[in-house]
BADREN-92234 format. One line per field, with one value per residue (C-alpha): residue number from 0; x, y, z. Coordinates in nm, 2 decimals. Example, Ala and Ser with C-alpha at 12.3 -4.5 7.8 and 13.67 -1.06 7.14 Angstrom:
<recs>
i <- (0_1)
u <- (1.23_1.37)
v <- (-0.45_-0.11)
w <- (0.78_0.71)
</recs>
This chain:
<recs>
i <- (0_1_2_3_4_5_6_7_8_9_10_11_12_13_14_15_16_17_18_19_20_21_22_23_24_25_26_27_28_29_30_31_32_33_34_35_36_37_38_39_40_41_42_43_44_45_46_47_48_49_50_51_52_53_54_55_56_57_58_59_60_61_62_63_64_65_66_67_68_69_70_71_72_73_74_75_76_77_78_79_80_81_82_83_84_85_86_87_88_89_90_91_92_93_94_95_96_97_98_99_100_101_102_103_104_105_106_107_108_109_110_111_112_113_114_115_116_117_118_119_120_121_122_123_124_125_126_127_128_129_130_131_132_133_134_135_136_137_138_139_140_141_142_143_144_145_146_147_148_149_150_151_152_153_154_155_156_157_158_159_160_161_162_163_164_165_166_167_168_169_170_171_172_173_174_175_176_177_178_179_180_181_182_183_184_185_186_187_188_189_190_191_192_193_194_195_196_197_198_199_200_201_202_203_204_205_206_207_208_209_210_211_212_213_214_215_216_217_218_219_220_221_222_223_224_225_226_227_228_229_230_231_232_233_234_235_236_237_238_239_240_241_242_243_244_245_246_247_248_249_250_251_252_253_254_255_256_257_258_259_260_261_262_263_264_265_266_267_268_269_270_271_272_273_274_275_276_277_278_279_280_281_282_283_284_285_286_287_288_289_290_291_292_293_294_295_296_297_298_299_300_301_302_303_304_305_306_307_308_309_310_311_312_313_314_315_316_317_318_319_320_321_322_323_324_325_326_327_328_329_330_331)
u <- (0.00_0.13_0.11_0.23_0.00_-0.31_-0.20_-0.15_-0.49_-0.67_-0.61_-0.96_-1.18_-1.43_-1.80_-1.95_-2.10_-1.91_-1.76_-1.42_-1.45_-1.78_-1.70_-1.96_-2.03_-1.77_-1.51_-1.57_-1.52_-1.17_-1.05_-0.85_-0.98_-1.00_-1.02_-1.06_-0.88_-0.87_-0.51_-0.49_-0.78_-0.97_-1.25_-1.04_-1.13_-0.77_-0.64_-0.74_-0.58_-0.69_-0.53_-0.53_-0.48_-0.45_-0.72_-0.48_-0.13_0.15_0.26_0.12_0.41_0.36_0.38_0.58_0.39_0.40_0.27_0.15_0.16_-0.04_0.08_-0.11_0.13_0.04_-0.29_-0.50_-0.54_-0.68_-0.60_-0.81_-0.58_-0.33_-0.57_-0.46_-0.10_-0.12_-0.39_-0.15_0.10_-0.17_-0.30_0.05_-0.02_0.33_0.25_0.00_-0.04_-0.18_-0.27_-0.25_-0.41_-0.26_-0.37_-0.34_-0.23_-0.58_-0.59_-0.24_0.12_0.45_0.54_0.18_0.21_0.51_0.37_0.05_0.24_0.45_0.14_0.00_0.32_0.34_-0.03_0.05_0.36_0.19_-0.10_0.10_0.04_-0.34_-0.32_-0.03_0.21_0.58_0.66_1.03_0.96_0.78_0.84_0.71_0.63_0.49_0.49_0.58_0.46_0.41_0.77_0.88_0.70_0.83_1.18_1.12_1.02_1.33_1.58_1.42_1.36_1.41_1.43_1.22_1.09_0.95_0.78_0.47_0.25_-0.07_-0.25_-0.18_0.15_0.38_0.66_0.66_0.96_0.92_1.19_1.11_1.29_1.32_1.19_1.07_1.07_0.90_1.01_0.97_1.11_1.42_1.56_1.28_1.49_1.67_1.37_1.34_1.71_1.70_1.38_1.42_1.31_0.93_0.88_0.51_0.55_0.72_0.81_0.92_0.59_0.38_0.10_0.31_0.26_0.58_0.49_0.15_0.32_0.54_0.27_0.49_0.67_0.93_1.25_1.14_1.15_1.48_1.50_1.15_1.22_1.54_1.33_1.11_1.41_1.47_1.84_1.87_1.84_2.05_2.27_2.46_2.19_1.92_1.73_1.79_1.63_1.50_1.46_1.29_1.27_1.23_1.49_1.21_1.01_0.87_0.71_0.97_1.32_1.51_1.80_1.61_1.65_2.02_2.07_1.91_2.09_2.43_2.37_2.27_2.58_2.81_2.66_2.72_2.35_2.23_2.07_1.96_1.87_1.67_1.68_1.39_1.55_1.30_1.02_0.81_0.63_0.45_0.43_0.53_0.82_0.69_0.55_0.91_1.03_0.76_1.00_1.26_1.02_0.90_1.26_1.36_1.07_1.14_1.51_1.45_1.13_1.17_1.55_1.48_1.60_1.90_2.00_1.91_2.16_2.15_2.06_1.92_1.60_1.55_1.18_1.00_0.80_0.42_0.26_0.07_-0.23_-0.51_-0.48_-0.58_-0.53_-0.26_-0.16_-0.12_-0.21_0.05_0.02_0.12)
v <- (0.00_0.35_0.52_0.86_0.88_0.81_1.06_1.34_1.27_1.30_1.67_1.80_1.76_1.48_1.54_1.80_1.65_1.32_1.17_1.01_0.83_0.67_0.45_0.25_-0.12_-0.24_-0.01_-0.12_-0.48_-0.44_-0.08_0.08_0.27_0.64_0.91_1.28_1.50_1.87_1.91_2.28_2.30_2.55_2.55_2.62_2.35_2.35_2.25_1.89_1.56_1.22_0.93_0.59_0.27_-0.07_-0.32_-0.60_-0.48_-0.73_-0.68_-0.59_-0.35_0.02_0.10_0.36_0.66_0.81_1.17_1.30_1.67_1.77_2.00_2.27_2.57_2.65_2.78_2.48_2.11_1.95_1.71_1.44_1.43_1.19_0.90_0.72_0.73_0.60_0.33_0.08_0.14_0.08_-0.22_-0.38_-0.38_-0.23_0.14_0.38_0.70_1.05_1.32_1.67_2.00_2.35_2.71_2.82_3.15_3.29_3.28_3.32_3.38_3.22_3.08_2.98_2.68_2.52_2.62_2.42_2.12_2.11_2.14_1.84_1.65_1.74_1.63_1.29_1.24_1.35_1.11_0.82_0.57_0.61_0.48_0.23_0.45_0.46_0.83_0.77_0.65_0.92_0.99_1.29_1.28_1.54_1.66_2.01_2.26_1.95_1.85_2.19_2.16_1.81_1.93_2.22_1.97_1.77_2.06_2.31_2.09_2.30_2.63_2.87_3.09_2.78_2.62_2.82_2.78_2.62_2.36_2.21_2.03_2.32_2.18_1.84_1.74_1.82_1.60_1.35_1.02_1.06_1.28_1.20_1.53_1.50_1.79_2.06_2.41_2.46_2.81_3.04_3.33_3.11_2.95_3.18_3.17_2.79_2.77_2.56_2.67_2.66_2.72_2.77_2.99_3.31_3.27_3.64_3.77_3.96_3.70_3.38_3.10_3.21_3.57_3.49_3.26_3.55_3.82_4.04_4.01_3.74_3.93_4.22_4.02_3.83_3.78_3.64_3.42_3.28_3.19_2.98_2.79_2.44_2.48_2.77_2.53_2.23_2.09_1.77_1.62_1.64_1.31_1.11_1.25_1.09_1.35_1.28_1.52_1.53_1.71_1.86_2.01_2.34_2.44_2.37_2.36_2.04_2.25_2.31_1.95_1.96_2.25_2.07_1.74_1.93_2.12_1.80_1.62_1.90_1.87_1.49_1.41_1.09_1.23_1.03_1.22_1.02_1.20_1.13_1.20_1.38_1.38_1.69_1.81_1.52_1.35_1.02_0.85_0.85_0.50_0.39_0.49_0.35_0.08_0.34_0.51_0.19_0.07_0.40_0.38_0.02_0.10_0.40_0.31_-0.07_-0.11_-0.37_-0.42_-0.25_0.11_0.25_0.46_0.78_0.71_0.85_0.68_0.68_0.75_0.50_0.68_0.63_0.37_0.51_0.69_0.89_1.27_1.38_1.04_0.92_1.26_1.35_1.67_1.85_1.88_2.25)
w <- (0.00_-0.09_0.25_0.13_-0.17_0.04_0.30_0.05_-0.11_0.22_0.29_0.39_0.70_0.72_0.66_0.88_1.19_1.16_1.47_1.42_1.75_1.64_1.34_1.16_1.21_0.96_1.10_1.46_1.35_1.21_1.26_1.53_1.83_1.73_1.99_1.92_2.18_2.25_2.35_2.46_2.70_2.49_2.23_1.92_1.67_1.53_1.88_1.83_1.74_1.65_1.85_1.68_1.88_1.73_1.79_1.82_1.93_1.88_2.24_2.58_2.63_2.55_2.18_2.01_1.87_1.52_1.49_1.15_1.09_0.78_0.50_0.32_0.31_0.68_0.54_0.47_0.58_0.89_1.17_1.01_0.70_0.85_0.87_0.55_0.64_0.99_0.95_0.79_1.07_1.33_1.15_1.19_1.56_1.62_1.65_1.80_1.59_1.61_1.36_1.50_1.41_1.44_1.38_1.02_0.88_0.85_1.23_1.37_1.25_1.34_1.59_1.67_1.45_1.62_1.96_1.87_1.75_2.07_2.29_2.11_2.15_2.52_2.58_2.41_2.62_2.95_2.89_2.73_3.01_2.98_2.62_2.66_2.46_2.53_2.59_2.50_2.15_1.95_1.58_1.38_1.01_0.77_0.41_0.29_0.56_0.78_0.70_0.81_1.14_1.19_1.13_1.38_1.64_1.58_1.60_1.84_2.15_2.46_2.28_2.50_2.22_2.03_2.34_2.39_2.70_2.56_2.76_3.10_3.02_2.92_3.15_2.98_2.76_2.39_2.25_1.97_1.89_1.51_1.23_0.87_0.67_0.34_0.11_0.38_0.38_0.59_0.51_0.40_0.28_0.02_-0.14_-0.44_-0.50_-0.51_-0.72_-1.04_-1.38_-1.41_-1.03_-0.96_-0.65_-0.57_-0.20_-0.16_-0.28_-0.02_-0.03_-0.05_0.21_0.38_0.39_0.53_0.79_0.91_0.88_0.65_0.31_0.37_0.29_0.50_0.82_0.81_1.19_1.21_0.91_1.07_1.38_1.15_0.99_1.13_1.04_1.28_1.58_1.46_1.74_1.79_2.02_1.76_1.68_1.36_1.04_0.73_0.46_0.12_-0.16_-0.54_-0.76_-0.98_-0.70_-0.82_-0.49_-0.23_-0.39_-0.35_-0.22_0.10_0.20_0.10_0.33_0.62_0.56_0.53_0.86_1.04_0.89_1.01_1.36_1.34_1.36_1.19_0.88_0.57_0.25_-0.01_-0.34_-0.58_-0.92_-1.14_-0.89_-0.81_-0.50_-0.35_-0.69_-0.83_-0.67_-0.32_-0.37_-0.43_-0.08_0.14_0.24_0.34_0.57_0.73_0.78_0.94_1.18_1.26_1.33_1.55_1.73_1.76_1.73_1.45_1.10_0.93_0.90_0.56_0.37_0.17_-0.19_-0.51_-0.63_-1.01_-1.03_-1.24_-1.52_-1.48_-1.69_-1.99_-1.86_-2.01_-1.97_-1.63_-1.48_-1.25_-1.12_-0.75_-0.59_-0.39_-0.02_0.00)
</recs>
């Protein structure tokens, strides 16, 4: 099953009035337990997460947790959008999982987004025993803007300005065990300079996703932009990273992932960059690295399997398809 494709396709909220913790008869018979949680002790609908627990865990011991952070350019998306990615992990019985929401740029500017993600992480760690989760084995995964926020959680642990004080658990540890960054921005001020021919987005424009994130034209607020860069906070005690990016990405330049991988390597952090040669933003080629992601999670959350290595994946051209068929939407 192509986990990433399904996750990218499922980017919008569920039907209005639906209750994710009240599945239908067929779902109850074979699906995981799903709990919707307000993690910040307020009524904000974006301060919610879905927690997925396997119906038949492979062990009675606490399970590691995989947290999905949705993409959407920090301006769209929903905490329900991670369902398709994490269900296969839960169905294996080896993982619990969560999909978390955060405030978008129509409501709040940086650093509200990372404050929200850390509040959700702290809630999950503080309540881990109630759900038989191991608080010392937590991975974060996300595409595009979600990759950016996942990388921020990986590099900015313990940084006071990135902590926030949402919820009842603001003193709980905000470290994560490992990070999977799928084509996320890492140095906002360099994005236009790195843009390939045919780029579809001007990041320095006043109404770009990055400018809306910061609340001002990107290049006019360099200090604020630096505060939103995962590479700003890289230190030698950061967790292992798996970074995946296509060389033909016209939305988030491939060079963004090279910058982060280089910074992590220089700090002697375990970083693996998987290059998808010829792949675009969230497009074809992701199905060819599902095994890399699963192996990375197995190694760092279960201590099982072998360590994967940096590699370039030659993206297999799609089989002949009718116009309009076989394409994948971006997650930004």
